Structure formats: structure tokens, C-alpha cells
C-alpha positions as semicolon CSV with decimal commas, in nm:
position;residue;x (nm);y (nm);z (nm)
1;M;2,655;3,735;-3,051
2;G;2,458;3,383;-2,943
3;Y;2,141;3,380;-2,930
4;A;1,804;3,366;-2,685
5;Y;1,547;3,104;-2,636
6;S;1,215;3,067;-2,389
7;F;1,011;2,797;-2,280
8;L;0,766;2,662;-2,072
9;M;0,862;2,503;-1,688
10;S;0,555;2,317;-1,543
11;A;0,518;2,447;-1,183
12;N;0,638;2,321;-0,916
13;T;0,743;2,372;-0,519
14;G;1,029;2,400;-0,394
15;A;1,282;2,389;-0,062
16;V;1,462;2,703;0,124
17;I;1,708;2,639;0,430
18;E;1,848;3,011;0,561
19;A;2,050;3,024;0,867
20;A;2,200;3,369;1,001
21;Y;2,487;3,430;1,223
22;G;2,518;3,798;1,440
23;F;2,892;3,876;1,517
24;T;2,769;4,160;1,688
25;P;2,432;4,382;1,684
26;H;2,531;4,506;1,345
27;L;2,712;4,277;1,104
28;W;2,555;3,913;1,045
29;L;2,617;3,654;0,816
30;S;2,305;3,376;0,712
31;V;2,358;3,097;0,451
32;R;2,080;3,022;0,264
33;A;2,039;2,677;-0,022
34;E;1,729;2,591;-0,217
35;S;1,638;2,313;-0,395
36;E;1,444;2,421;-0,750
37;K;1,374;2,115;-1,018
38;Y;1,166;2,172;-1,314
39;Q;1,035;2,045;-1,611
40;Q;0,893;2,179;-1,967
41;D;0,564;2,195;-2,075
42;V;0,589;2,007;-2,328
43;P;0,522;1,556;-2,336
44;Y;0,847;1,424;-2,216
45;G;1,002;1,759;-2,154
46;K;1,368;1,793;-2,075
47;F;1,447;1,814;-1,650
48;Y;1,632;2,145;-1,539
49;N;1,812;2,189;-1,149
50;G;1,756;2,518;-1,044
51;S;1,892;2,438;-0,718
52;H;2,150;2,675;-0,546
53;V;2,350;2,752;-0,252
54;G;2,456;3,123;-0,156
55;V;2,626;3,333;0,112
56;N;2,546;3,738;0,261
57;F;2,720;3,981;0,455
58;A;2,473;4,223;0,633
59;Y;2,634;4,551;0,821
60;Q;2,353;4,721;0,943
61;F;2,297;5,107;0,996
């Protein structure tokens, strides 16, 4: 079955960059990259990396 747990994380500031290209006036492709790092809000808490990249296709009616 698995299990679930939660813990507090310290606040931080990340970075985002996004670029888009319009193939036609209605069809778009975008790429987005985010840099996120978190630390548990306890003394000597573990660091977690939440960085990721995404690709998006959009069609505007």
C-alpha cells in the first residue's frame, strides 16, 4: 500500500527561465526550466532538489 508523511521546509528563492516559439499565429511551443532547492526546517535537515524542465504545446483558438 505505501505510506505518507510530511515535514516542514525552509523558505527559499528559486529561478525560472522560459522561452516560446510561435510556429503559426495559433500554434506555440515553449520550454521552461526551474531551479528549486529545499531544506528540511530542522537542525541539519536534509536538502532536496526540485529542479525540473517542462515542454508545453499550445493551440490558441
